[in-house]
Residue frames as qw, qx, qy, qz and C-alpha x, y, z in Angstrom:
[[0.117, -0.419, -0.703, 0.562, 9.03, -19.45, 10.23],
 [0.096, -0.497, -0.434, -0.745, 5.78, -17.53, 9.76],
 [0.053, 0.233, 0.582, -0.777, 3.71, -15.33, 12.05],
 [0.119, -0.508, -0.706, -0.479, -0.04, -15.48, 11.43],
 [0.124, 0.125, 0.383, -0.907, -2.08, -12.56, 12.72],
 [0.152, -0.423, -0.822, -0.351, -5.75, -13.60, 12.71],
 [0.232, -0.042, 0.256, -0.937, -8.33, -10.93, 13.57],
 [0.294, -0.305, -0.882, -0.206, -11.43, -12.80, 14.75],
 [0.473, -0.606, -0.168, -0.617, -14.66, -12.08, 16.60],
 [0.229, -0.470, 0.648, -0.554, -14.42, -12.23, 20.37],
 [0.849, -0.083, 0.236, -0.465, -17.07, -15.00, 20.48],
 [0.905, 0.334, -0.262, -0.027, -14.84, -17.33, 18.41],
 [0.128, 0.726, -0.611, 0.290, -11.66, -16.95, 20.49],
 [0.607, -0.395, 0.623, -0.295, -12.21, -19.64, 23.20],
 [0.923, 0.222, 0.299, -0.092, -13.04, -22.35, 20.66],
 [0.607, 0.736, -0.271, 0.126, -10.21, -21.22, 18.35],
 [0.102, -0.703, 0.649, -0.273, -7.63, -21.37, 21.15],
 [0.778, -0.177, 0.556, -0.232, -8.86, -24.81, 22.18],
 [0.884, 0.450, 0.122, -0.011, -8.58, -26.07, 18.59],
 [0.405, 0.796, -0.405, 0.194, -5.14, -24.53, 18.05],
 [0.282, -0.600, 0.693, -0.284, -3.62, -25.81, 21.30],
 [0.872, 0.004, 0.438, -0.219, -5.25, -29.22, 20.72],
 [0.831, 0.546, -0.014, 0.103, -3.40, -29.39, 17.39],
 [0.803, -0.208, -0.007, 0.559, -0.12, -28.48, 19.11],
 [0.324, 0.600, 0.088, 0.726, 0.09, -24.79, 18.15],
 [0.325, -0.452, -0.421, 0.715, 0.83, -21.96, 20.57],
 [0.099, 0.696, 0.403, 0.586, -1.10, -18.71, 20.34],
 [0.216, -0.282, -0.374, 0.857, -1.15, -15.30, 21.99],
 [0.050, 0.751, 0.615, 0.236, -4.28, -13.14, 22.06],
 [0.178, -0.120, -0.117, 0.970, -4.40, -9.35, 21.89],
 [0.211, 0.710, 0.591, -0.320, -7.62, -7.36, 22.27],
 [0.183, -0.018, 0.388, 0.903, -8.41, -5.16, 19.29],
 [0.277, 0.680, 0.539, -0.412, -11.24, -2.99, 18.03],
 [0.034, 0.431, -0.378, -0.819, -12.14, -1.46, 14.73],
 [0.141, 0.224, 0.874, 0.407, -13.80, -2.05, 11.43],
 [0.203, -0.384, -0.461, -0.774, -17.17, -1.02, 10.12],
 [0.578, -0.596, -0.494, -0.258, -19.23, -2.10, 13.15],
 [0.041, -0.634, 0.482, -0.603, -16.69, -1.11, 15.82],
 [0.896, -0.359, -0.103, -0.239, -17.34, -4.42, 17.54],
 [0.473, -0.666, 0.577, -0.017, -14.90, -6.11, 19.87],
 [0.897, 0.353, -0.266, -0.004, -12.50, -8.41, 18.13],
 [0.679, -0.599, 0.384, 0.178, -9.34, -10.20, 19.11],
 [0.522, 0.691, -0.495, -0.082, -6.06, -10.61, 17.28],
 [0.923, -0.278, 0.262, 0.042, -4.60, -14.09, 17.64],
 [0.223, 0.772, -0.584, -0.114, -0.86, -14.38, 16.97],
 [0.960, -0.075, 0.268, -0.015, 0.36, -17.82, 15.93],
 [0.055, 0.728, -0.639, -0.242, 3.99, -18.63, 15.11],
 [0.920, 0.094, 0.372, -0.084, 4.38, -21.68, 12.87],
 [0.432, -0.226, 0.672, 0.557, 6.72, -23.34, 10.42],
 [0.303, 0.356, -0.327, -0.821, 5.88, -22.23, 6.87],
 [0.270, -0.013, -0.900, -0.343, 4.68, -25.72, 5.89],
 [0.099, -0.382, -0.857, 0.331, 2.06, -25.66, 8.66],
 [0.178, 0.166, 0.033, -0.969, 0.32, -22.42, 7.59],
 [0.480, -0.114, -0.592, -0.637, -2.39, -24.31, 5.61],
 [0.448, -0.304, -0.823, 0.173, -3.18, -26.44, 8.68],
 [0.099, -0.317, -0.442, 0.833, -3.64, -23.32, 10.84],
 [0.306, 0.093, -0.252, -0.913, -5.83, -21.71, 8.16],
 [0.471, -0.212, -0.792, -0.326, -7.96, -24.88, 8.05],
 [0.310, -0.381, -0.724, 0.484, -8.53, -24.64, 11.83],
 [0.055, 0.277, 0.151, -0.947, -9.40, -20.94, 11.60],
 [0.369, -0.017, -0.541, -0.756, -11.80, -21.64, 8.71],
 [0.443, -0.293, -0.845, -0.066, -13.52, -24.42, 10.65],
 [0.316, -0.426, -0.629, 0.568, -13.91, -22.44, 13.89],
 [0.010, -0.335, -0.102, 0.937, -14.50, -18.79, 12.93],
 [0.232, 0.569, 0.778, 0.130, -18.07, -18.28, 11.77],
 [0.019, -0.204, -0.171, -0.964, -19.80, -15.37, 10.12],
 [0.010, -0.520, -0.749, 0.410, -22.90, -13.92, 11.75],
 [0.048, 0.687, 0.437, 0.579, -25.69, -11.56, 10.78],
 [0.303, -0.361, -0.401, 0.785, -25.51, -8.24, 12.66],
 [0.139, 0.893, 0.428, 0.026, -27.83, -5.23, 12.65],
 [0.438, -0.168, 0.085, 0.879, -26.26, -2.00, 11.41],
 [0.217, 0.865, 0.292, -0.345, -27.37, 1.53, 10.62],
 [0.648, 0.376, 0.279, 0.601, -26.10, 2.61, 7.21],
 [0.208, -0.450, -0.030, 0.868, -24.56, 6.05, 6.85],
 [0.348, 0.737, 0.556, 0.164, -27.00, 8.22, 4.95],
 [0.333, 0.078, 0.082, 0.936, -25.72, 11.38, 3.26],
 [0.144, 0.533, 0.378, -0.744, -27.64, 14.60, 3.90],
 [0.424, 0.595, 0.629, 0.266, -30.24, 15.16, 1.20],
 [0.143, 0.784, 0.116, 0.593, -30.39, 18.95, 1.70],
 [0.199, 0.217, -0.519, 0.803, -29.07, 21.22, 4.39],
 [0.396, -0.131, 0.374, -0.829, -31.41, 20.98, 7.36],
 [0.862, 0.027, -0.176, -0.474, -33.18, 17.83, 6.08],
 [0.205, -0.415, 0.875, -0.143, -32.40, 14.61, 7.88],
 [0.800, 0.042, -0.447, -0.397, -33.35, 11.13, 6.83],
 [0.619, -0.442, 0.587, -0.278, -33.55, 8.40, 9.45],
 [0.374, 0.352, -0.819, -0.256, -31.87, 5.28, 8.16],
 [0.915, -0.181, -0.037, -0.357, -33.53, 1.89, 8.54],
 [0.480, -0.521, 0.705, 0.025, -31.47, -0.80, 10.23],
 [0.789, 0.399, -0.399, -0.243, -30.14, -3.43, 7.87],
 [0.864, -0.364, 0.342, 0.067, -28.52, -6.78, 8.55],
 [0.435, 0.737, -0.512, -0.069, -25.00, -7.32, 7.35],
 [0.966, -0.051, -0.204, 0.150, -22.70, -10.31, 7.43],
 [0.067, -0.835, 0.486, -0.250, -19.79, -9.97, 9.85],
 [0.812, -0.405, 0.413, -0.078, -17.24, -12.40, 11.14],
 [0.885, 0.385, -0.134, 0.224, -14.99, -15.08, 9.83],
 [0.637, -0.576, 0.122, 0.497, -11.39, -13.97, 10.12],
 [0.435, 0.877, -0.191, 0.075, -8.93, -11.63, 8.50],
 [0.868, -0.341, 0.176, 0.316, -5.48, -13.21, 8.43],
 [0.278, 0.885, -0.374, -0.006, -2.05, -11.78, 7.72],
 [0.954, -0.121, 0.055, 0.270, 0.97, -14.03, 7.24],
 [0.056, 0.942, -0.331, 0.018, 4.39, -12.48, 7.89],
 [0.805, 0.276, -0.415, 0.323, 7.87, -13.87, 7.41],
 [0.602, -0.791, 0.102, 0.020, 9.82, -14.08, 10.68],
 [0.455, 0.717, -0.482, 0.216, 13.53, -13.34, 10.44],
 [0.270, 0.272, -0.793, 0.473, 14.30, -14.58, 13.95],
 [0.719, -0.503, -0.268, -0.398, 12.37, -16.38, 16.67],
 [0.289, 0.282, -0.728, 0.554, 13.69, -16.60, 20.24],
 [0.661, -0.595, -0.378, -0.257, 11.84, -18.03, 23.25],
 [0.166, 0.464, -0.564, 0.663, 13.25, -16.55, 26.47],
 [0.675, -0.475, -0.557, -0.095, 12.34, -18.47, 29.59],
 [0.142, -0.759, 0.326, -0.545, 14.68, -16.75, 32.04],
 [0.185, 0.216, -0.850, 0.443, 15.81, -18.01, 35.43],
 [0.402, -0.499, -0.767, -0.034, 13.34, -19.71, 37.79],
 [0.259, -0.724, -0.014, -0.639, 11.42, -17.29, 39.97],
 [0.101, 0.213, -0.756, 0.611, 12.28, -17.14, 43.66],
 [0.329, -0.503, -0.798, -0.045, 9.56, -18.73, 45.80],
 [0.213, -0.607, -0.004, -0.766, 7.33, -16.12, 47.40],
 [0.216, -0.127, -0.799, 0.547, 7.21, -16.17, 51.17],
 [0.214, -0.720, -0.628, -0.204, 3.80, -15.55, 52.64],
 [0.092, -0.737, 0.072, -0.666, 3.03, -12.26, 54.36],
 [0.783, -0.598, -0.024, -0.168, 2.61, -14.12, 57.66],
 [0.886, -0.058, -0.074, 0.454, 6.16, -15.54, 57.41],
 [0.375, 0.522, -0.074, 0.763, 7.59, -12.06, 56.73],
 [0.399, -0.747, 0.013, -0.531, 5.75, -10.57, 59.74],
 [0.880, -0.471, -0.033, 0.048, 6.94, -13.28, 62.12],
 [0.763, 0.164, -0.071, 0.621, 10.54, -12.80, 60.91],
 [0.109, 0.660, -0.042, 0.742, 10.28, -9.03, 61.41],
 [0.601, -0.703, 0.009, -0.380, 8.94, -9.43, 64.97],
 [0.933, -0.219, -0.124, 0.256, 11.68, -11.91, 65.85],
 [0.541, 0.434, -0.168, 0.700, 14.39, -9.27, 65.32]]
């Protein structure tokens, strides 16, 4: 069993989840942030049999695109008191960063069925009847 952690751009998540679930994989999404541009990204966790890792990577490769983004480069100070204004540049961002981890144990806990919720109206009428 393997756990794939795929850090992808937020814009790619809906299509990625559709493609993964359409291929029979389950996935959990966690919001994350970081990297050079500090843009919103999502971490998609996918648990799969080791033989299916290449299939998941093929889906991620097909869905997760790179995009051109404007960025301001960090410019070192030339002299104390002298500031240089950097020009915006376009950089390539996106795709996915994937980590594959071995899973020692996998357990799916479903628990007991939940008790049906009574409506607020039913609870009020029961309270008034007493």
